[in-house]
C-alpha positions as CSV (number, residue, x, y, z in Angstrom):
1,M,-0.1,0.0,-0.1
2,L,0.8,3.8,-0.7
3,K,2.7,5.5,2.1
4,F,-0.2,7.9,3.7
5,S,0.1,8.8,7.1
6,K,-3.5,9.9,7.8
7,N,-6.6,7.9,8.5
8,L,-8.7,8.2,5.2
9,I,-12.3,7.8,5.7
10,L,-14.6,7.4,2.5
11,A,-18.1,8.7,3.0
12,S,-19.6,6.9,-0.1
13,Q,-21.4,4.0,-0.6
14,S,-20.0,3.9,-4.3
15,P,-18.3,0.7,-5.2
16,R,-16.4,2.6,-8.0
17,R,-15.0,5.2,-5.7
18,S,-13.8,2.5,-3.5
19,Q,-12.2,0.6,-6.4
20,L,-10.5,3.6,-7.5
21,L,-8.8,4.6,-4.0
22,K,-7.8,0.9,-3.7
23,Q,-6.3,1.0,-7.0
24,A,-4.3,4.2,-6.5
25,G,-3.1,2.4,-3.2
26,F,-4.7,4.1,-0.4
27,E,-6.0,2.3,2.6
28,F,-9.3,3.7,4.0
29,T,-12.5,2.9,6.1
30,I,-16.0,3.4,4.7
31,K,-18.6,5.2,6.8
32,T,-21.8,6.7,5.2
33,N,-24.8,8.3,6.2
34,P,-27.8,9.4,3.8
35,I,-28.0,13.0,3.1
36,D,-30.5,15.1,1.1
37,E,-28.8,15.7,-2.3
38,S,-30.8,18.9,-3.5
39,F,-29.2,22.1,-4.5
40,P,-30.4,25.7,-5.1
41,Q,-32.0,25.7,-8.5
42,D,-30.2,29.0,-9.6
43,M,-26.9,27.5,-8.9
44,P,-24.5,27.4,-11.9
45,L,-24.5,23.6,-13.2
46,D,-20.7,23.3,-13.0
47,R,-20.9,24.3,-9.1
48,V,-23.6,21.6,-8.3
49,A,-21.0,18.6,-7.9
50,P,-18.5,20.5,-5.7
51,Y,-21.4,22.0,-3.4
52,L,-22.9,18.6,-3.0
53,A,-19.7,17.0,-2.1
54,R,-19.1,19.7,0.5
55,E,-22.8,19.2,1.8
56,K,-21.9,15.4,2.2
57,A,-18.9,16.0,4.0
58,L,-20.3,18.6,6.4
59,A,-23.3,15.9,7.2
60,A,-20.3,13.2,8.0
61,K,-18.0,15.6,9.9
62,D,-18.8,13.8,13.1
63,F,-16.9,10.7,11.5
64,L,-13.8,12.9,12.1
65,Q,-12.6,11.8,15.6
66,S,-8.7,12.6,15.5
67,P,-6.7,15.3,14.0
68,N,-5.2,12.5,11.9
69,D,-8.5,11.8,10.3
70,I,-9.3,13.0,6.6
71,L,-12.9,12.7,5.3
72,L,-13.4,12.1,1.5
73,T,-16.7,12.7,-0.1
74,A,-17.7,13.2,-3.8
75,D,-20.5,13.6,-6.3
76,S,-20.6,13.3,-9.8
77,V,-23.1,15.0,-12.3
78,V,-23.8,14.6,-16.0
79,I,-24.5,17.7,-18.0
80,L,-25.9,18.1,-21.4
81,G,-26.5,21.7,-22.4
82,D,-28.4,23.3,-19.6
83,R,-29.6,20.2,-17.9
84,I,-28.3,18.0,-15.2
85,F,-29.0,14.3,-15.5
86,N,-29.0,12.6,-12.1
87,K,-29.6,8.9,-11.3
88,P,-32.5,7.6,-13.1
89,E,-35.3,6.5,-11.0
90,N,-36.7,3.8,-13.2
91,A,-36.1,2.3,-16.7
92,A,-38.5,4.7,-18.5
93,E,-36.1,7.9,-17.0
94,A,-33.1,5.9,-17.8
95,R,-34.2,5.3,-21.5
96,R,-35.1,9.2,-22.0
97,M,-31.5,10.0,-20.5
98,L,-29.6,7.7,-23.0
99,R,-31.8,8.9,-25.7
100,A,-30.6,12.4,-24.9
101,L,-27.1,11.6,-24.5
102,S,-26.9,9.5,-27.7
103,G,-25.0,11.2,-30.5
104,Q,-23.8,13.8,-28.0
105,T,-21.1,15.2,-26.3
106,H,-21.7,15.9,-22.4
107,E,-19.7,16.9,-19.4
108,V,-19.0,15.0,-16.4
109,I,-18.1,16.7,-13.3
110,T,-17.0,15.1,-10.2
111,G,-16.8,17.3,-7.0
112,V,-14.8,16.4,-4.2
113,C,-14.3,17.5,-0.5
114,L,-11.4,16.5,1.7
115,L,-12.4,17.5,5.4
116,S,-10.2,17.2,8.5
117,K,-10.5,18.9,11.8
118,S,-8.1,21.8,10.5
119,A,-8.7,21.9,6.8
120,E,-11.2,21.8,4.0
121,K,-10.5,21.5,0.2
122,V,-13.2,21.3,-2.2
123,F,-12.4,20.9,-6.0
124,A,-13.6,19.2,-9.2
125,G,-12.5,17.2,-12.2
126,H,-14.2,17.9,-15.6
127,S,-14.3,15.7,-18.6
128,K,-16.3,15.7,-21.8
129,V,-17.6,12.4,-23.5
130,T,-19.0,11.8,-26.6
131,I,-21.5,8.8,-26.8
132,E,-22.0,7.6,-30.4
133,D,-25.5,6.9,-31.7
134,L,-27.6,4.3,-29.6
135,S,-30.4,2.4,-31.1
136,D,-33.5,1.7,-29.0
137,T,-32.3,-2.0,-29.1
138,E,-28.9,-1.0,-27.6
139,I,-30.4,1.3,-24.9
140,D,-32.8,-1.5,-24.0
141,Y,-30.0,-4.1,-23.8
142,Y,-27.8,-1.9,-21.7
143,I,-30.8,-1.0,-19.4
144,E,-31.7,-4.7,-18.9
145,T,-28.3,-5.9,-18.6
146,C,-26.6,-3.2,-16.5
147,Q,-29.4,-1.8,-14.2
148,P,-27.7,1.7,-14.4
149,F,-30.1,3.3,-11.7
150,D,-27.3,4.2,-9.3
151,K,-25.5,6.2,-11.9
152,A,-25.6,9.7,-12.9
153,G,-26.6,10.1,-16.7
154,A,-28.0,6.3,-16.7
155,Y,-24.6,4.9,-17.7
156,A,-21.1,4.0,-16.3
157,I,-18.0,4.3,-18.5
158,Q,-16.7,0.9,-17.3
159,E,-19.8,-1.1,-18.6
160,W,-21.2,-1.9,-22.1
161,I,-21.8,1.7,-23.1
162,G,-18.2,2.7,-22.2
163,L,-16.8,-0.2,-24.0
164,C,-18.7,-0.1,-27.0
165,K,-20.3,3.3,-27.7
166,I,-18.0,6.0,-26.4
167,S,-16.0,7.5,-29.1
168,K,-14.1,10.4,-27.5
169,I,-12.9,11.3,-23.8
170,E,-11.5,14.7,-22.8
171,G,-10.1,14.5,-19.4
172,T,-9.7,11.5,-17.1
173,Y,-11.3,8.2,-17.1
174,A,-11.4,7.9,-13.2
175,N,-13.2,11.3,-13.3
176,I,-15.9,9.8,-15.4
177,M,-15.9,6.8,-13.2
178,G,-16.5,8.8,-10.2
179,L,-13.3,10.3,-8.6
180,P,-10.8,12.4,-10.4
181,M,-8.0,10.5,-8.9
182,D,-5.3,12.7,-10.2
183,L,-6.4,15.8,-8.3
184,V,-7.5,13.5,-5.4
185,Y,-3.8,12.1,-4.9
186,R,-2.4,15.5,-5.3
187,E,-4.6,17.1,-2.6
188,L,-4.2,14.2,-0.3
189,M,-0.5,14.4,-0.6
190,D,-0.6,18.0,0.4
191,M,-2.4,17.5,3.4
Protein backbone atom coordinates (compact mmCIF):
# COMPACT_ATOMS: atom_id res chain seq x y z
CA MET A 1 0.00 0.00 0.00
CA LEU A 2 0.93 3.62 -0.51
CA LYS A 3 2.67 5.43 2.35
CA PHE A 4 -0.01 7.81 3.62
CA SER A 5 0.12 8.78 7.28
CA LYS A 6 -3.48 9.94 7.67
CA ASN A 7 -6.63 7.94 8.43
CA LEU A 8 -8.68 8.24 5.27
CA ILE A 9 -12.45 7.87 5.62
CA LEU A 10 -14.50 7.44 2.45
CA ALA A 11 -18.04 8.66 3.08
CA SER A 12 -19.54 7.02 0.01
CA GLN A 13 -21.35 3.80 -0.80
CA SER A 14 -20.03 3.89 -4.37
CA PRO A 15 -18.16 0.68 -5.19
CA ARG A 16 -16.47 2.56 -8.03
CA ARG A 17 -14.97 5.21 -5.73
CA SER A 18 -13.79 2.50 -3.37
CA GLN A 19 -12.23 0.61 -6.28
CA LEU A 20 -10.41 3.70 -7.56
CA LEU A 21 -8.96 4.52 -4.12
CA LYS A 22 -7.80 0.91 -3.69
CA GLN A 23 -6.23 0.87 -7.15
CA ALA A 24 -4.42 4.12 -6.30
CA GLY A 25 -2.89 2.40 -3.26
CA PHE A 26 -4.85 4.04 -0.43
CA GLU A 27 -6.04 2.29 2.70
CA PHE A 28 -9.31 3.68 4.02
CA THR A 29 -12.45 2.92 5.94
CA ILE A 30 -15.96 3.41 4.65
CA LYS A 31 -18.58 5.19 6.72
CA THR A 32 -21.79 6.52 5.26
CA ASN A 33 -24.91 8.39 6.17
CA PRO A 34 -27.70 9.47 3.83
CA ILE A 35 -28.18 13.14 2.96
CA ASP A 36 -30.55 15.23 0.93
CA GLU A 37 -28.89 15.78 -2.46
CA SER A 38 -30.89 18.84 -3.45
CA PHE A 39 -29.20 22.08 -4.47
CA PRO A 40 -30.30 25.67 -5.14
CA GLN A 41 -32.11 25.74 -8.50
CA ASP A 42 -30.33 28.96 -9.53
CA MET A 43 -26.86 27.49 -8.91
CA PRO A 44 -24.61 27.35 -11.99
CA LEU A 45 -24.51 23.73 -13.16
CA ASP A 46 -20.72 23.46 -12.94
CA ARG A 47 -20.90 24.27 -9.21
CA VAL A 48 -23.47 21.60 -8.28
CA ALA A 49 -21.08 18.62 -7.86
CA PRO A 50 -18.56 20.48 -5.63
CA TYR A 51 -21.46 21.94 -3.62
CA LEU A 52 -22.99 18.49 -3.03
CA ALA A 53 -19.60 16.97 -2.17
CA ARG A 54 -19.13 19.65 0.50
CA GLU A 55 -22.66 19.16 1.83
CA LYS A 56 -21.97 15.43 2.15
CA ALA A 57 -18.76 16.16 4.06
CA LEU A 58 -20.44 18.58 6.45
CA ALA A 59 -23.17 16.01 7.10
CA ALA A 60 -20.50 13.38 7.91
CA LYS A 61 -18.08 15.57 9.89
CA ASP A 62 -18.85 13.64 13.09
CA PHE A 63 -16.85 10.78 11.57
CA LEU A 64 -13.73 12.88 12.20
CA GLN A 65 -12.53 11.68 15.59
CA SER A 66 -8.83 12.54 15.54
CA PRO A 67 -6.68 15.28 13.99
CA ASN A 68 -5.21 12.54 11.79
CA ASP A 69 -8.57 11.74 10.12
CA ILE A 70 -9.43 12.96 6.62
CA LEU A 71 -12.94 12.56 5.26
CA LEU A 72 -13.42 12.18 1.51
CA THR A 73 -16.80 12.80 -0.10
CA ALA A 74 -17.71 13.13 -3.76
CA ASP A 75 -20.60 13.71 -6.12
CA SER A 76 -20.76 13.31 -9.89
CA VAL A 77 -23.12 15.03 -12.30
CA VAL A 78 -23.69 14.56 -16.00
CA ILE A 79 -24.48 17.79 -17.86
CA LEU A 80 -25.87 18.08 -21.37
CA GLY A 81 -26.55 21.63 -22.47
CA ASP A 82 -28.35 23.37 -19.64
CA ARG A 83 -29.57 20.21 -17.94
CA ILE A 84 -28.24 17.90 -15.23
CA PHE A 85 -28.87 14.20 -15.59
CA ASN A 86 -29.01 12.65 -12.12
CA LYS A 87 -29.54 8.99 -11.29
CA PRO A 88 -32.60 7.64 -13.10
CA GLU A 89 -35.46 6.50 -10.92
CA ASN A 90 -36.65 3.80 -13.32
CA ALA A 91 -36.11 2.24 -16.75
CA ALA A 92 -38.28 4.82 -18.53
CA GLU A 93 -36.22 7.69 -17.14
CA ALA A 94 -32.96 5.88 -17.95
CA ARG A 95 -34.22 5.38 -21.50
CA ARG A 96 -35.01 9.12 -21.85
CA MET A 97 -31.56 10.07 -20.54
CA LEU A 98 -29.72 7.69 -22.85
CA ARG A 99 -31.73 8.85 -25.87
CA ALA A 100 -30.77 12.45 -25.03
CA LEU A 101 -27.06 11.55 -24.60
CA SER A 102 -27.02 9.46 -27.79
CA GLY A 103 -24.87 11.07 -30.50
CA GLN A 104 -23.91 13.94 -28.19
CA THR A 105 -20.95 15.20 -26.19
CA HIS A 106 -21.71 15.84 -22.54
CA GLU A 107 -19.71 16.88 -19.49
CA VAL A 108 -19.05 14.85 -16.36
CA ILE A 109 -18.11 16.86 -13.29
CA THR A 110 -17.08 15.11 -10.11
CA GLY A 111 -16.87 17.34 -7.07
CA VAL A 112 -14.71 16.25 -4.14
CA CYS A 113 -14.42 17.50 -0.58
CA LEU A 114 -11.53 16.58 1.70
CA LEU A 115 -12.30 17.55 5.27
CA SER A 116 -10.21 17.25 8.41
CA LYS A 117 -10.50 18.92 11.80
CA SER A 118 -8.18 21.68 10.57
CA ALA A 119 -8.67 21.94 6.81
CA GLU A 120 -11.21 21.78 4.02
CA LYS A 121 -10.49 21.39 0.31
CA VAL A 122 -13.21 21.41 -2.34
CA PHE A 123 -12.37 20.83 -5.99
CA ALA A 124 -13.72 19.19 -9.12
CA GLY A 125 -12.62 17.11 -12.09
CA HIS A 126 -14.07 17.91 -15.52
CA SER A 127 -14.32 15.52 -18.45
CA LYS A 128 -16.13 15.58 -21.78
CA VAL A 129 -17.59 12.36 -23.15
CA THR A 130 -18.90 11.69 -26.66
CA ILE A 131 -21.38 8.85 -26.99
CA GLU A 132 -22.06 7.49 -30.47
CA ASP A 133 -25.64 7.09 -31.64
CA LEU A 134 -27.50 4.49 -29.59
CA SER A 135 -30.35 2.50 -31.12
CA ASP A 136 -33.45 1.71 -29.07
CA THR A 137 -32.34 -1.94 -29.05
CA GLU A 138 -28.92 -0.98 -27.66
CA ILE A 139 -30.48 1.26 -25.00
CA ASP A 140 -32.89 -1.51 -23.94
CA TYR A 141 -30.04 -4.05 -23.86
CA TYR A 142 -27.92 -1.76 -21.71
CA ILE A 143 -30.71 -1.01 -19.24
CA GLU A 144 -31.66 -4.69 -18.93
CA THR A 145 -28.12 -6.00 -18.50
CA CYS A 146 -26.47 -3.20 -16.51
CA GLN A 147 -29.34 -1.76 -14.43
CA PRO A 148 -27.84 1.78 -14.43
CA PHE A 149 -30.16 3.19 -11.75
CA ASP A 150 -27.37 4.20 -9.36
CA LYS A 151 -25.41 6.11 -12.01
CA ALA A 152 -25.61 9.76 -12.95
CA GLY A 153 -26.68 10.01 -16.58
CA ALA A 154 -27.86 6.38 -16.54
CA TYR A 155 -24.53 4.92 -17.69
CA ALA A 156 -21.11 3.87 -16.42
CA ILE A 157 -17.98 4.20 -18.51
CA GLN A 158 -16.70 0.82 -17.32
CA GLU A 159 -19.80 -0.98 -18.61
CA TRP A 160 -21.13 -1.80 -22.11
CA ILE A 161 -21.73 1.80 -23.23
CA GLY A 162 -18.20 2.75 -22.23
CA LEU A 163 -16.73 -0.25 -23.97
CA CYS A 164 -18.74 -0.11 -27.19
CA LYS A 165 -20.25 3.33 -27.71
CA ILE A 166 -17.98 6.05 -26.28
CA SER A 167 -15.92 7.42 -29.13
CA LYS A 168 -14.08 10.27 -27.41
CA ILE A 169 -13.02 11.35 -23.93
CA GLU A 170 -11.43 14.63 -22.91
CA GLY A 171 -10.26 14.47 -19.31
CA THR A 172 -9.65 11.44 -17.15
CA TYR A 173 -11.36 8.07 -17.21
CA ALA A 174 -11.28 7.95 -13.38
CA ASN A 175 -13.22 11.23 -13.16
CA ILE A 176 -15.94 9.81 -15.41
CA MET A 177 -15.96 6.66 -13.28
CA GLY A 178 -16.61 8.75 -10.17
CA LEU A 179 -13.41 10.19 -8.67
CA PRO A 180 -10.76 12.42 -10.29
CA MET A 181 -7.88 10.42 -8.83
CA ASP A 182 -5.16 12.66 -10.26
CA LEU A 183 -6.58 15.61 -8.29
CA VAL A 184 -7.49 13.52 -5.22
CA TYR A 185 -3.96 12.11 -5.03
CA ARG A 186 -2.35 15.55 -5.34
CA GLU A 187 -4.61 17.13 -2.71
CA LEU A 188 -4.25 14.23 -0.25
CA MET A 189 -0.47 14.37 -0.54
CA ASP A 190 -0.62 18.13 0.17
CA MET A 191 -2.62 17.48 3.34
